[in-house]
C-alpha positions in Angstrom: 58.0 106.8 179.4 61.7 106.4 180.1 61.5 103.0 178.5 60.0 104.6 175.4 62.8 107.2 175.1 65.4 104.4 175.6 63.9 102.6 172.6 64.1 105.7 170.4 67.7 106.5 171.4 68.6 102.9 170.8 67.1 103.0 167.3 68.9 106.2 166.4 72.2 104.7 167.6 71.7 101.6 165.5 70.8 103.7 162.4 74.0 105.8 162.9 76.1 102.7 163.2 74.6 101.1 160.0 75.1 104.4 158.1 78.7 104.6 159.1 79.3 100.9 158.1 77.8 101.5 154.7 80.0 104.6 153.9 82.0 104.3 150.7 85.7 104.1 151.6 86.6 105.2 148.1 84.6 108.4 148.2 86.3 111.3 146.4 88.2 113.7 148.4 89.7 117.0 147.5 93.1 116.5 145.8 95.3 119.3 144.8 95.8 119.8 141.0 99.1 118.5 139.6 101.7 121.0 138.7 103.6 120.5 135.4 107.2 121.7 135.1 107.6 123.7 131.9 110.1 125.8 129.9 109.0 129.0 128.1 110.2 131.2 125.3 109.1 134.5 123.6 108.1 135.2 120.1 110.8 136.6 117.7 110.9 138.2 114.3 112.7 136.4 111.5 112.9 136.2 107.7 111.3 133.0 106.4 111.0 131.5 103.0 109.3 128.4 101.7 110.9 126.4 98.9 110.0 123.7 96.5 112.7 121.3 95.1 112.4 120.0 91.6 114.5 117.9 89.2 116.1 119.3 86.0 117.9 117.3 83.2 120.9 118.5 81.3 120.7 118.8 77.5 122.6 120.4 74.6 120.1 122.4 72.5 122.3 122.8 69.5 123.7 119.9 67.6 125.4 120.1 64.2 125.7 117.2 61.7 128.9 116.7 59.8 127.8 115.6 56.3 129.5 114.3 53.2 129.7 116.7 50.3 130.5 114.1 47.6 129.8 110.5 46.8 132.8 108.5 47.7 134.8 106.6 50.2 136.2 107.7 53.6 139.9 107.7 53.2 140.7 109.2 56.7 138.6 109.6 59.8 140.0 111.7 62.7 137.0 111.4 65.0 136.1 109.4 68.0 133.0 109.6 70.2 133.5 112.0 73.1 136.3 113.9 71.4 136.4 117.6 71.8 136.8 119.5 68.5 137.3 123.1 67.5 135.7 125.0 64.7 137.4 124.4 61.4 139.1 121.2 62.6 139.6 118.5 60.0 137.5 115.5 60.7 137.1 113.4 57.5 138.9 113.0 54.2 136.7 111.6 51.3 137.8 110.4 47.9 135.4 109.8 45.0 135.2 106.3 43.6 136.4 107.6 40.2 139.5 109.1 41.7 140.1 106.0 43.8 140.0 103.8 40.7 141.6 105.9 38.0 143.1 108.9 39.7 146.6 107.6 39.8 146.4 106.4 36.2 145.4 109.9 35.1 148.2 111.5 37.0 150.7 109.2 35.5 149.6 110.1 32.0 149.5 113.8 32.7 151.1 114.9 36.0 150.0 118.5 35.3 146.4 117.5 35.5 146.6 117.1 39.3 143.5 115.0 39.5 142.8 113.9 43.1 139.0 113.7 43.7 139.7 114.3 47.4 137.4 116.3 49.7 138.2 117.4 53.3 135.3 117.7 55.8 135.8 120.1 58.7 133.8 120.9 61.8 131.6 124.0 61.4 131.7 124.7 65.1 133.5 123.5 68.2 132.0 121.0 70.6 131.9 117.4 71.6 131.4 114.6 69.1 128.5 112.6 70.5 128.0 110.2 67.6 130.2 108.8 64.7 128.2 107.2 62.0 131.0 106.0 59.6 134.6 104.9 59.8 137.5 104.7 57.3 136.7 102.7 54.2 132.9 103.2 54.3 131.2 104.4 51.1 128.9 107.4 51.7 126.6 109.5 49.6 126.4 113.2 49.2 124.5 114.7 52.2 124.9 111.7 54.4 125.6 112.3 58.1 129.1 111.3 59.1 129.1 112.5 62.8 127.1 114.6 65.3 128.6 117.4 67.3 127.0 119.0 70.4 127.7 122.6 70.9 129.3 123.0 74.4 127.9 126.6 74.6 124.4 125.3 74.2 124.3 123.5 77.6 121.0 124.0 79.4 118.9 122.2 82.1 115.3 121.4 81.3 112.9 121.8 84.2 109.5 120.3 84.1 107.4 122.5 86.4 103.9 121.6 87.5 101.5 124.1 85.9 100.0 125.0 89.2 103.4 126.5 90.2 103.9 128.5 87.0 103.4 131.8 88.9 106.4 131.2 91.2 108.9 130.9 88.2 108.5 134.7 87.6 110.0 135.5 91.0 112.9 133.0 90.4 114.7 134.6 87.5 118.1 133.7 89.0 118.5 130.3 90.7 121.0 127.6 91.6 121.4 124.2 89.9 122.8 121.6 92.3 124.6 118.8 90.7 124.8 115.2 92.1 128.5 115.7 93.0 127.6 118.6 95.3 128.8 121.4 93.0 126.4 124.1 92.1 126.0 126.3 89.0 124.3 129.7 88.7 121.3 129.5 86.3 118.7 131.7 84.8 115.4 131.0 83.2 115.9 131.7 79.5 112.6 130.4 78.0 109.8 128.0 78.1 108.2 125.5 75.8 104.7 126.5 74.6 103.1 123.2 75.5 102.0 121.2 78.6 102.5 117.5 79.1 98.9 116.1 78.9 99.5 113.4 81.5 101.8 115.1 84.1 100.5 118.6 83.5 103.9 120.0 83.6 105.4 122.8 81.4 109.1 122.7 80.4 111.4 125.6 81.2 114.9 126.2 79.9 117.6 127.1 82.5 120.7 128.5 81.0 124.0 127.8 82.8 127.5 129.1 82.2 129.4 127.2 79.4 132.8 125.6 80.0 132.0 122.8 82.4 131.9 119.3 80.9 128.5 118.0 81.9 127.1 114.9 80.2 123.7 115.0 78.6 120.9 113.5 80.7 122.4 114.4 84.1 119.6 114.9 86.7 120.2 118.0 89.0 118.2 119.7 91.7 116.7 123.1 91.4 115.3 125.0 94.4 112.6 127.6 93.7 111.4 130.1 96.3 107.6 129.6 96.7 106.9 132.2 99.4 108.9 134.7 101.4 108.1 136.8 104.5 110.8 139.3 105.6 109.4 140.1 109.1 107.6 137.0 110.3 106.5 136.3 113.9 108.1 132.9 114.7 108.2 130.4 117.5 110.2 127.2 118.0 108.4 124.2 116.4 108.2 122.5 119.8 105.8 125.3 121.0 103.2 124.5 118.3 100.7 121.7 119.2 98.2 120.1 116.8 95.3 117.7 116.9 95.4 114.2 115.3 94.3 115.4 111.9 96.6 118.4 112.0 93.9 120.9 111.0 93.9 122.8 114.3 96.9 124.3 116.0 97.5 126.0 119.3 100.1 127.1 121.9 100.1 127.1 125.7 100.5 130.7 126.9 101.2 131.7 130.5 98.7 134.2 132.0 100.6 134.3 135.2 103.5 132.5 136.8 101.5 129.3 137.5 98.7 129.1 134.9 98.8 128.2 131.2 95.9 128.7 128.8 95.3 127.3 125.4 95.5 129.8 122.5 94.6 128.7 119.0 97.0 129.9 116.3 97.2 130.0 112.5 100.5 128.7 111.0 102.5 130.1 108.1 105.9 129.2 106.7 107.9 126.7 108.7 111.3 125.1 108.5 113.2 122.4 110.5 113.5 124.7 113.5 110.9 127.5 113.6 107.3 128.1 112.6 105.6 131.3 111.6 102.5 132.3 113.5 100.2 134.4 111.3 97.6 135.0 114.0 97.1 136.1 116.7 99.9 138.7 117.2 101.7 138.0 120.5 103.5 140.6 122.6 107.3 140.3 123.0 106.7 139.8 126.7 104.2 136.9 126.3 105.6 133.6 127.6 104.9 130.6 125.4 105.6 127.0 126.7 108.1 125.0 124.6 108.7 122.0 126.9 106.1 120.2 129.1 103.2 121.5 127.0 102.2 118.2 125.4 98.9 116.9 126.8 98.2 119.5 129.4 94.7 121.0 129.6 93.5 124.5 129.3 94.2 126.5 132.5 96.7 123.9 133.7 98.9 124.5 136.7 102.5 124.8 135.8 105.9 125.6 137.2 108.5 127.4 135.2 111.9 125.8 135.1 115.0 127.7 134.2 
């Protein structure tokens, strides 16, 4: 009997030994959760606006043509391209071919006749001569264009606005035109063209700027239009807003106590280079939102606030 019990005890001891030898040394053990150091902030209220920047091209809407009023030769030409002229300034002197050939002979026969055949052409309005078509000695016909003058007071900038943005132009009556040299001009929308470009689907608007500054035609400037504006927006630093890979879902990590952060989905609004508007949910001013150390941490993560 004792021998029988000895065999049983020996078998149990061998079984226990084999079990302990086959135990997995890599078996999982309870490991404390990692604690992430973070920095926090609070929501604030701020005025935010969203803008769209477009290009506008300078142009002179009014151009006058200096034309010959007789058939004859240009005896004098006081014009050069780029010259500023005033209203009534003498530009050309014409002489008929008859006067040029026999005028002096007639005057010698009868000095009291005072036959000259000369016509003086003056500028109808002040501006800048942008084109000169004829020079001294050219023969011209009645009504032929001698030069072209751009009216300096007709300077505008032409803005081609995408038609889907045509509603925002109404809230941008007064705007700023930024020139390539860094200077800016105050502008105002004075009209629009009643047509849309069939390919680009843009509509042309006329921006009137103050006269007096010498600006070449065809200069490309920048015009900034206010697209959306919120005067009392709930904002957070951009670093507080996290997003998925496709950037169609956004969230923040909010502290529910001094050591636990939870994931809260948010809806973004207007943003700039520093801050982002949070449309929903509405946070309390006392809520603590993580701004540093929030990337990659899981919901209900353990954190430690750093000052």
